[in-house]
Backbone as CSV, one residue per row, in Angstrom:
resi,resn,N_x,N_y,N_z,CA_x,CA_y,CA_z,C_x,C_y,C_z
1,MET,20.957,20.930,28.823,21.794,19.899,29.424,22.548,19.153,28.328
2,GLY,23.832,18.947,28.521,24.609,18.230,27.536,24.184,16.772,27.473
3,GLN,23.875,16.301,26.279,23.366,14.952,26.122,24.397,13.909,26.529
4,ALA,25.694,14.247,26.337,26.741,13.276,26.628,26.868,13.025,28.130
5,ARG,26.460,14.000,28.941,26.651,13.868,30.381,25.378,13.482,31.098
6,ILE,24.306,14.230,30.875,23.087,13.996,31.634,21.875,14.312,30.778
7,GLY,20.841,13.525,30.930,19.610,13.731,30.184,18.486,12.972,30.858
8,PRO,17.248,13.181,30.434,16.109,12.563,31.113,15.834,11.124,30.710
9,ASP,16.493,10.632,29.664,16.109,9.334,29.115,16.978,8.172,29.569
10,GLY,17.843,8.378,30.522,18.670,7.288,31.020,19.950,7.811,31.632
11,LEU,20.691,6.919,32.257,21.965,7.289,32.854,23.071,7.098,31.826
12,SER,23.738,8.172,31.470,24.852,8.067,30.538,26.071,7.502,31.273
13,ALA,26.999,6.931,30.515,28.217,6.399,31.115,28.991,7.491,31.833
14,THR,29.025,8.675,31.223,29.768,9.788,31.814,29.199,10.183,33.167
15,TYR,27.867,10.328,33.226,27.245,10.789,34.471,27.312,9.715,35.559
16,TRP,27.075,8.458,35.195,27.125,7.383,36.187,28.528,7.245,36.772
17,THR,29.546,7.395,35.942,30.929,7.363,36.426,31.193,8.530,37.366
18,GLU,30.662,9.700,37.007,30.838,10.891,37.840,30.220,10.695,39.217
19,ILE,29.003,10.140,39.264,28.361,9.892,40.554,29.199,8.917,41.376
20,GLY,29.664,7.843,40.737,30.480,6.861,41.442,31.741,7.475,42.028
21,GLN,32.370,8.362,41.273,33.576,9.028,41.766,33.266,9.950,42.936
22,ARG,32.119,10.627,42.867,31.739,11.511,43.971,31.485,10.717,45.242
23,VAL,30.756,9.601,45.106,30.469,8.770,46.275,31.767,8.229,46.865
24,THR,32.687,7.791,46.011,33.970,7.281,46.491,34.740,8.350,47.252
25,LYS,34.736,9.569,46.728,35.414,10.663,47.425,34.772,10.934,48.779
26,SER,33.437,10.882,48.825,32.739,11.093,50.095,33.104,10.018,51.099
27,ILE,33.169,8.776,50.633,33.539,7.669,51.518,34.956,7.867,52.043
28,ASP,35.880,8.265,51.171,37.265,8.488,51.592,37.356,9.585,52.647
29,LYS,36.586,10.652,52.467,36.606,11.739,53.442,36.062,11.274,54.788
30,LEU,34.962,10.500,54.747,34.373,10.013,55.987,35.318,9.059,56.707
31,ALA,36.049,8.270,55.954,36.972,7.307,56.542,38.121,7.999,57.263
32,GLN,38.439,9.221,56.865,39.540,9.964,57.472,39.141,10.660,58.766
33,ARG,37.864,10.669,59.066,37.380,11.375,60.245,37.163,10.429,61.407
34,GLN,37.519,10.859,62.578,37.214,10.091,63.781,35.785,10.345,64.225
35,GLN,35.313,11.532,63.966,33.942,11.896,64.285,33.330,12.587,63.084
36,ALA,32.050,12.316,62.853,31.353,12.962,61.743,31.162,14.433,62.050
37,THR,31.207,15.257,61.007,30.959,16.680,61.167,29.732,17.055,60.366
38,ALA,29.170,18.197,60.703,27.910,18.604,60.068,28.110,18.854,58.588
39,ALA,27.199,18.336,57.793,27.247,18.541,56.345,26.608,19.869,55.989
40,GLY,27.151,20.541,54.961,26.584,21.806,54.523,25.292,21.598,53.759
41,ARG,24.440,22.592,53.753,23.189,22.560,53.010,23.281,23.476,51.820
42,ILE,22.715,23.049,50.736,22.610,23.909,49.553,21.258,24.583,49.593
43,ILE,21.251,25.898,49.740,20.004,26.647,49.833,19.907,27.572,48.629
44,PRO,18.840,27.498,47.862,18.707,28.346,46.675,18.751,29.828,47.033
45,ASP,19.328,30.604,46.155,19.382,32.046,46.332,17.976,32.628,46.261
46,ASP,17.561,33.354,47.310,16.219,33.937,47.295,16.252,35.442,47.530
47,GLU,17.333,36.070,47.085,17.468,37.507,47.264,16.385,38.286,46.538
48,ASP,15.803,37.671,45.488,14.814,38.399,44.697,13.418,38.343,45.301
49,LEU,13.238,37.614,46.412,11.928,37.524,47.046,11.847,38.465,48.242
50,VAL,10.854,39.349,48.215,10.605,40.253,49.329,9.713,39.551,50.332
51,ILE,10.001,39.728,51.636,9.202,39.082,52.669,7.743,39.531,52.548
52,GLY,6.848,38.556,52.541,5.428,38.848,52.431,4.911,38.826,51.013
53,GLU,5.808,38.717,50.037,5.400,38.641,48.644,5.813,37.291,48.072
54,GLY,5.104,36.845,47.045,5.387,35.552,46.452,5.506,35.624,44.946
55,LYS,6.081,34.571,44.383,6.236,34.462,42.939,5.522,33.194,42.480
56,GLY,4.585,33.323,41.556,3.832,32.187,41.051,4.557,31.493,39.913
57,LEU,4.717,30.192,40.039,5.426,29.402,39.031,4.678,28.097,38.781
58,ARG,4.875,27.519,37.591,4.379,26.174,37.312,5.548,25.219,37.478
59,LEU,5.441,24.343,38.459,6.578,23.539,38.868,6.241,22.061,38.946
60,ALA,7.276,21.239,38.813,7.210,19.857,39.276,7.783,19.852,40.688
61,VAL,7.037,19.276,41.618,7.433,19.267,43.023,7.758,17.847,43.451
62,MET,8.870,17.674,44.128,9.281,16.366,44.634,9.496,16.430,46.142
63,TYR,8.868,15.512,46.845,9.171,15.271,48.251,9.815,13.896,48.359
64,LEU,10.828,13.782,49.193,11.363,12.461,49.506,11.705,12.421,50.988
65,ASP,11.544,11.246,51.575,11.999,11.067,52.949,12.402,9.626,53.182
66,ILE,13.239,9.442,54.203,13.762,8.124,54.549,12.677,7.331,55.267
67,CYS,12.500,6.082,54.871,11.499,5.223,55.499,11.977,4.760,56.877
68,ASP,11.054,4.750,57.838,11.318,4.227,59.181,12.502,4.902,59.850
69,PHE,12.699,6.189,59.554,13.840,6.892,60.149,13.734,6.955,61.669
70,SER,12.519,7.088,62.190,12.342,7.188,63.640,12.781,5.909,64.361
71,GLY,12.890,4.804,63.608,13.303,3.549,64.210,14.807,3.347,64.251
72,TRP,15.566,4.273,63.659,17.025,4.141,63.691,17.547,4.358,65.117
73,PRO,18.461,3.522,65.597,19.033,3.729,66.938,19.778,5.059,67.012
74,SER,19.424,5.881,67.983,20.106,7.179,68.138,20.078,7.634,69.590
75,GLY,20.131,6.674,70.509,19.989,7.015,71.920,21.235,7.566,72.571
76,ASP,22.426,7.251,72.021,23.659,7.770,72.617,24.504,8.432,71.537
77,PHE,25.625,9.020,71.950,26.451,9.778,71.009,27.030,8.884,69.919
78,SER,27.369,7.640,70.260,27.932,6.734,69.273,26.913,6.429,68.181
79,GLU,25.672,6.136,68.580,24.626,5.865,67.600,24.308,7.105,66.790
80,GLN,24.311,8.263,67.426,24.046,9.506,66.716,25.141,9.807,65.691
81,ALA,26.400,9.469,66.040,27.506,9.666,65.094,27.332,8.758,63.876
82,SER,26.827,7.550,64.095,26.589,6.636,62.980,25.512,7.184,62.051
83,VAL,24.433,7.705,62.643,23.359,8.286,61.841,23.898,9.462,61.028
84,LEU,24.721,10.281,61.642,25.258,11.449,60.950,26.184,11.033,59.809
85,THR,26.930,9.953,60.008,27.789,9.446,58.941,26.961,9.017,57.741
86,VAL,25.849,8.323,58.014,24.953,7.909,56.935,24.389,9.133,56.220
87,PHE,23.966,10.125,56.996,23.417,11.345,56.409,24.439,12.045,55.523
88,ASN,25.675,12.126,56.011,26.706,12.805,55.233,26.886,12.173,53.868
89,LEU,26.829,10.848,53.815,27.020,10.152,52.548,25.775,10.228,51.672
90,TYR,24.616,9.870,52.248,23.379,9.784,51.471,22.836,11.159,51.079
91,MET,22.623,12.029,52.079,21.932,13.282,51.792,22.776,14.204,50.922
92,THR,24.082,14.198,51.135,24.936,15.039,50.306,24.824,14.654,48.838
93,GLU,24.796,13.351,48.556,24.699,12.921,47.165,23.315,13.195,46.591
94,MET,22.265,13.085,47.408,20.926,13.401,46.909,20.834,14.874,46.513
95,VAL,21.424,15.747,47.316,21.426,17.179,47.004,22.198,17.440,45.713
96,ARG,23.313,16.755,45.556,24.112,16.942,44.338,23.350,16.483,43.093
97,ILE,22.685,15.335,43.187,21.926,14.834,42.035,20.787,15.791,41.698
98,ALA,20.089,16.283,42.739,19.017,17.254,42.505,19.545,18.470,41.759
99,SER,20.706,18.954,42.168,21.311,20.112,41.511,21.700,19.785,40.074
100,ASP,22.230,18.578,39.846,22.617,18.173,38.497,21.424,18.213,37.546
101,TYR,20.241,17.879,38.044,19.039,17.858,37.220,18.281,19.185,37.246
102,GLY,18.913,20.220,37.767,18.297,21.535,37.758,17.221,21.727,38.798
103,GLY,17.222,20.898,39.846,16.245,21.041,40.918,16.709,22.021,41.970
104,ASP,15.773,22.767,42.548,16.070,23.696,43.633,15.662,23.066,44.957
105,ILE,16.581,23.013,45.901,16.285,22.466,47.224,15.524,23.525,48.007
106,GLU,14.239,23.277,48.227,13.418,24.235,48.946,13.504,24.034,50.451
107,LYS,13.633,22.769,50.880,13.604,22.513,52.322,14.318,21.208,52.622
108,ASN,15.089,21.198,53.718,15.686,19.981,54.247,15.005,19.698,55.580
109,THR,14.290,18.589,55.664,13.520,18.276,56.873,14.279,17.361,57.818
110,GLY,15.573,17.183,57.587,16.359,16.274,58.405,16.495,14.934,57.718
111,ASP,15.376,14.221,57.601,15.410,12.927,56.922,14.803,13.006,55.529
112,GLY,14.534,14.208,55.045,13.914,14.340,53.732,14.226,15.657,53.066
113,LEU,13.764,15.777,51.823,13.977,16.988,51.034,12.703,17.366,50.298
114,LEU,12.503,18.661,50.128,11.502,19.205,49.218,12.269,19.883,48.088
115,ILE,12.002,19.432,46.857,12.731,19.928,45.693,11.720,20.347,44.639
116,TYR,11.955,21.481,43.995,11.083,21.822,42.885,11.882,22.085,41.614
117,PHE,11.231,21.811,40.505,11.847,21.903,39.182,11.019,22.871,38.351
118,ASP,11.587,24.026,38.037,10.865,24.986,37.217,11.358,24.892,35.781
119,PRO,10.545,25.346,34.826,10.923,25.211,33.412,12.192,25.987,33.087
120,GLN,13.116,25.322,32.428,14.288,26.001,31.901,13.959,26.521,30.501
121,THR,14.833,27.324,29.960,14.574,27.972,28.674,14.199,26.944,27.611
122,GLY,13.034,27.139,27.007,12.591,26.273,25.924,11.939,24.979,26.355
123,GLU,11.816,24.726,27.664,11.233,23.476,28.135,9.710,23.525,28.156
124,THR,9.095,22.394,27.845,7.654,22.227,27.980,7.345,21.602,29.336
125,ASP,6.050,21.524,29.678,5.653,20.837,30.913,6.155,19.398,30.915
126,GLU,6.070,18.752,29.752,6.559,17.370,29.656,8.041,17.282,29.980
127,ASP,8.820,18.225,29.466,10.263,18.226,29.716,10.556,18.344,31.211
128,VAL,9.817,19.223,31.879,10.044,19.443,33.310,9.733,18.179,34.102
129,CYS,8.608,17.535,33.783,8.218,16.329,34.522,9.177,15.178,34.251
130,LYS,9.644,15.045,33.015,10.634,14.013,32.709,11.927,14.260,33.472
131,ARG,12.330,15.516,33.546,13.581,15.848,34.252,13.459,15.533,35.744
132,ALA,12.310,15.876,36.332,12.095,15.596,37.754,12.080,14.093,38.015
133,LEU,11.385,13.353,37.160,11.309,11.910,37.346,12.666,11.256,37.123
134,ALA,13.397,11.714,36.121,14.743,11.190,35.880,15.635,11.420,37.088
135,CYS,15.472,12.558,37.732,16.230,12.863,38.941,15.922,11.838,40.026
136,GLY,14.628,11.570,40.255,14.248,10.605,41.271,14.771,9.210,40.979
137,LEU,14.726,8.791,39.700,15.224,7.473,39.331,16.737,7.373,39.525
138,SER,17.446,8.453,39.251,18.893,8.462,39.475,19.219,8.413,40.966
139,MET,18.398,9.074,41.784,18.586,9.003,43.240,18.408,7.571,43.743
140,LEU,17.364,6.890,43.258,17.114,5.516,43.674,18.249,4.596,43.240
141,ALA,18.701,4.740,41.990,19.781,3.892,41.492,21.074,4.126,42.262
142,THR,21.393,5.382,42.528,22.619,5.712,43.253,22.596,5.124,44.655
143,THR,21.470,5.261,45.343,21.372,4.742,46.711,21.461,3.218,46.712
144,HIS,20.766,2.565,45.769,20.724,1.098,45.741,22.067,0.494,45.340
145,TYR,22.698,1.037,44.298,23.884,0.408,43.738,25.207,0.937,44.292
146,LEU,25.221,2.161,44.816,26.478,2.767,45.245,26.543,3.039,46.746
147,VAL,25.485,3.611,47.313,25.530,4.027,48.712,25.276,2.860,49.662
148,ASN,24.200,2.121,49.459,23.842,1.060,50.403,24.878,-0.050,50.518
149,PRO,25.525,-0.487,49.432,26.566,-1.503,49.608,27.685,-1.065,50.549
150,VAL,28.040,0.217,50.503,29.073,0.739,51.403,28.562,0.747,52.843
151,LEU,27.325,1.190,53.034,26.761,1.228,54.381,26.644,-0.182,54.962
152,GLN,26.214,-1.113,54.139,26.075,-2.498,54.593,27.422,-3.069,55.007
153,ALA,28.450,-2.824,54.211,29.787,-3.322,54.526,30.346,-2.684,55.788
154,SER,29.909,-1.465,56.081,30.375,-0.741,57.271,29.488,-0.989,58.487
155,LYS,28.490,-1.882,58.316,27.545,-2.208,59.397,26.793,-0.960,59.885
156,LEU,26.475,-0.100,58.921,25.676,1.081,59.189,24.282,0.868,58.588
157,PRO,23.272,1.614,59.069,21.918,1.435,58.529,21.859,1.749,57.039
158,GLU,21.235,0.861,56.263,20.994,1.155,54.863,19.874,2.189,54.744
159,VAL,19.889,2.925,53.647,18.882,3.954,53.416,17.850,3.453,52.412
160,HIS,16.584,3.485,52.810,15.476,3.214,51.898,14.515,4.399,52.018
161,PHE,14.138,4.943,50.900,13.333,6.159,50.943,12.192,6.072,49.944
162,ARG,11.303,7.020,50.018,10.132,7.068,49.145,10.024,8.464,48.551
163,ILE,9.368,8.553,47.401,9.287,9.809,46.663,7.837,10.086,46.287
164,GLY,7.406,11.333,46.427,6.122,11.800,45.931,6.331,12.975,45.002
165,MET,5.631,12.987,43.847,5.815,14.065,42.868,4.489,14.478,42.250
166,ASP,4.369,15.779,42.004,3.217,16.286,41.272,3.617,17.549,40.523
167,PHE,2.685,18.062,39.726,2.974,19.217,38.866,1.804,20.193,38.905
168,GLY,2.126,21.508,38.892,1.082,22.510,38.830,1.554,23.856,39.347
169,PRO,0.611,24.784,39.551,0.975,26.133,40.000,1.351,26.153,41.479
170,VAL,2.470,26.799,41.773,2.964,26.929,43.153,3.434,28.363,43.348
171,THR,3.103,28.936,44.479,3.620,30.260,44.836,4.766,30.085,45.824
172,ILE,5.930,30.589,45.448,7.105,30.548,46.314,7.226,31.893,46.999
173,ALA,7.272,31.885,48.323,7.272,33.140,49.074,8.235,33.061,50.245
174,ARG,8.623,34.239,50.709,9.382,34.339,51.957,8.444,34.893,53.022
175,ILE,8.476,34.285,54.195,7.645,34.751,55.303,8.500,34.904,56.555
176,GLY,8.020,35.713,57.478,8.729,35.906,58.737,9.190,37.334,58.909
177,SER,10.215,37.500,59.715,10.779,38.812,60.010,12.131,38.947,59.342
178,SER,12.376,40.079,58.718,13.648,40.276,58.027,14.821,40.306,58.999
179,LYS,14.577,40.690,60.260,15.666,40.810,61.221,15.785,39.597,62.143
180,LEU,14.664,38.917,62.413,14.695,37.813,63.365,14.821,36.457,62.677
181,PHE,13.842,36.086,61.903,13.872,34.802,61.201,12.917,34.855,60.022
182,ASN,13.369,34.352,58.890,12.473,34.223,57.748,12.878,32.997,56.947
183,SER,11.939,32.464,56.220,12.216,31.284,55.420,11.323,31.277,54.196
184,ARG,11.655,30.414,53.251,10.857,30.274,52.043,9.845,29.165,52.244
185,VAL,8.681,29.352,51.644,7.636,28.344,51.691,7.074,28.144,50.294
186,ALA,6.572,26.939,50.041,5.883,26.626,48.791,4.399,26.514,49.105
187,ILE,3.597,27.394,48.493,2.166,27.452,48.785,1.386,26.936,47.583
188,GLY,0.470,26.035,47.838,-0.359,25.510,46.759,-0.716,24.056,46.987
189,SER,-1.813,23.630,46.399,-2.260,22.251,46.582,-1.265,21.259,46.005
190,VAL,-0.503,21.657,44.983,0.484,20.760,44.384,1.507,20.321,45.426
191,ALA,2.033,21.290,46.184,3.003,20.962,47.224,2.365,20.116,48.313
192,ASN,1.111,20.423,48.662,0.420,19.647,49.696,0.204,18.201,49.263
193,VAL,-0.239,18.018,48.020,-0.490,16.672,47.505,0.801,15.871,47.466
194,ALA,1.872,16.478,46.954,3.150,15.773,46.862,3.633,15.334,48.239
195,SER,3.404,16.173,49.239,3.796,15.829,50.608,2.970,14.664,51.137
196,LYS,1.648,14.716,50.930,0.753,13.666,51.430,0.992,12.333,50.726
197,MET,1.521,12.376,49.505,1.767,11.144,48.764,2.721,10.207,49.491
198,LEU,3.613,10.759,50.292,4.606,9.934,50.955,3.957,8.870,51.831
199,ALA,2.783,9.191,52.372,2.073,8.220,53.204,1.516,7.072,52.366
200,LYS,1.408,7.258,51.051,0.870,6.235,50.156,1.981,5.396,49.526
201,ALA,3.236,5.775,49.751,4.366,5.102,49.119,5.062,4.181,50.108
202,GLY,5.519,3.051,49.604,6.289,2.123,50.412,7.777,2.340,50.227
203,GLU,8.539,1.423,50.761,9.993,1.507,50.713,10.494,1.493,49.266
204,ASP,11.301,2.498,48.920,11.897,2.635,47.583,10.843,2.748,46.483
205,GLU,9.700,3.330,46.801,8.636,3.504,45.824,8.491,4.965,45.418
206,VAL,7.929,5.180,44.231,7.651,6.512,43.692,6.156,6.611,43.437
207,VAL,5.523,7.646,43.973,4.103,7.909,43.724,3.985,9.270,43.061
208,VAL,3.190,9.341,41.986,3.011,10.594,41.255,1.532,10.923,41.163
209,GLY,1.227,12.208,41.099,-0.144,12.662,40.949,-0.600,12.616,39.501
210,ASN,-1.902,12.729,39.316,-2.489,12.634,37.980,-1.981,13.722,37.035
211,GLU,-1.837,14.945,37.556,-1.375,16.046,36.706,0.059,15.828,36.249
212,PHE,0.867,15.230,37.109,2.251,14.904,36.754,2.272,13.792,35.709
213,ARG,1.534,12.720,35.968,1.519,11.570,35.051,0.995,11.967,33.675
214,ASN,-0.027,12.837,33.628,-0.605,13.237,32.352,0.367,14.000,31.468
215,ARG,1.416,14.519,32.050,2.391,15.283,31.275,3.598,14.443,30.864
216,LEU,3.630,13.198,31.256,4.700,12.309,30.822,4.367,11.747,29.445
217,PRO,5.383,11.477,28.623,5.114,10.808,27.350,4.561,9.404,27.606
218,THR,3.842,8.865,26.630,3.189,7.562,26.793,4.181,6.470,27.178
219,THR,5.371,6.523,26.608,6.361,5.488,26.896,6.832,5.515,28.340
220,TRP,6.686,6.666,28.983,7.024,6.772,30.409,5.806,6.473,31.274
221,ALA,4.658,7.046,30.909,3.452,6.903,31.721,2.991,5.455,31.830
222,GLN,3.340,4.625,30.840,2.900,3.233,30.867,3.510,2.449,32.027
223,HIS,4.568,2.989,32.623,5.194,2.320,33.766,4.580,2.797,35.080
224,SER,3.277,2.960,35.095,2.600,3.425,36.309,1.287,2.668,36.463
225,SER,0.863,2.515,37.705,-0.393,1.815,37.984,-1.213,2.637,38.976
226,LEU,-2.506,2.703,38.734,-3.405,3.491,39.569,-3.488,2.895,40.968
227,LEU,-3.360,3.741,41.977,-3.507,3.290,43.362,-4.993,3.237,43.718
228,THR,-5.388,2.179,44.380,-6.789,2.052,44.762,-7.130,2.934,45.958
229,MET,-6.144,3.230,46.797,-6.386,4.097,47.944,-6.564,5.539,47.480
230,GLU,-7.497,6.264,48.096,-7.761,7.641,47.692,-6.701,8.579,48.244
231,SER,-6.453,9.633,47.479,-5.420,10.592,47.870,-5.867,11.490,49.010
232,GLY,-7.194,11.657,49.161,-7.714,12.605,50.143,-7.963,13.970,49.543
233,PHE,-7.611,14.137,48.264,-7.833,15.391,47.551,-8.848,15.158,46.433
234,VAL,-9.525,16.241,46.039,-10.503,16.158,44.958,-10.290,17.322,44.004
235,TYR,-10.756,17.158,42.759,-10.792,18.269,41.818,-11.900,19.236,42.247
236,VAL,-11.609,20.529,42.229,-12.544,21.529,42.743,-13.852,21.523,41.960
237,VAL,-13.777,21.514,40.638,-14.977,21.638,39.820,-15.825,20.371,39.859
238,SER,-15.221,19.235,39.602,-15.984,17.982,39.506,-16.193,17.300,40.849
239,GLN,-15.353,17.654,41.835,-15.375,16.993,43.147,-15.035,15.504,43.063
240,SER,-14.454,15.083,41.948,-14.022,13.696,41.813,-12.668,13.513,42.494
241,PRO,-12.406,12.323,43.032,-11.134,12.085,43.736,-9.933,12.312,42.824
242,TYR,-8.879,12.849,43.398,-7.656,13.094,42.635,-6.836,11.802,42.588
243,PRO,-6.584,11.249,41.392,-5.900,9.954,41.288,-4.398,10.054,41.571
244,LEU,-3.889,9.006,42.193,-2.462,8.837,42.405,-2.009,7.552,41.724
245,TYR,-0.743,7.532,41.299,-0.193,6.383,40.594,1.149,5.976,41.200
246,LYS,1.378,4.681,41.287,2.706,4.186,41.652,3.521,4.056,40.373
247,TYR,4.674,4.690,40.369,5.528,4.629,39.195,6.559,3.526,39.382
248,THR,6.556,2.546,38.488,7.400,1.364,38.642,8.607,1.347,37.712
249,GLY,8.706,2.319,36.816,9.856,2.359,35.927,11.152,2.627,36.693
250,ARG,12.226,2.015,36.266,13.547,2.209,36.880,14.597,2.202,35.776
251,TRP,15.747,2.798,36.076,16.859,2.664,35.142,17.307,1.201,35.143
252,THR,17.342,0.586,33.976,17.679,-0.829,33.901,19.073,-1.082,33.321
253,ARG,19.654,-0.093,32.713,20.990,-0.254,32.118,21.905,0.817,32.681
254,LEU,22.696,0.435,33.667,23.619,1.360,34.288,24.990,1.168,33.658
255,VAL,25.361,2.117,32.802,26.580,1.947,32.017,27.673,2.849,32.531
């Protein structure tokens, strides 16, 4: 990744300006429409996966979803159009940021995303976890400083979301019928833990698993606090509870 544009240690002026320009373009496009139209999905190329077979990888896994989405008004077509307008602005930019940080969109759940980050050439486990966390922090900053002010001014629902992340071995596989329907799945306790973490996170919060936190440098890991609530998972050998941490670090200098 070019240091001048994007990196794990903060938002560069170049990248922050680029995000702002993208959001502005999205707003301009939405303003030109009388009715919202369906947004496209970015789906990773999976031509190399045979149905019924999987590929084992060591990944950082990120789940995110919108808080209290079920409470958004959507009873009639007008309310549904408003929700879709919000989705077009918010979700499109989240997908773009994930792609910028080298994340693969594994699943779009409507109000959330499953994203995984595999090691790029020469990267260590620490590099992968920093890149995934930097991605999440950029998503939070973009939504707070760029997306929500526009939604608020337009009297549309603001977006508040939560993130769960962990690291470890995951098998990526395709299942189903080659002619009728098939999809990719992420198999492994890492994906399960990251998904369950969302229930432990509040509005605009980030929760990370112990394996993820242990791979962060000390200067990053210090911005985390142990959650007293149990994750519901245990280490197989020791049977000790698997620790979860709330990550409180945020980008503080948006240039």
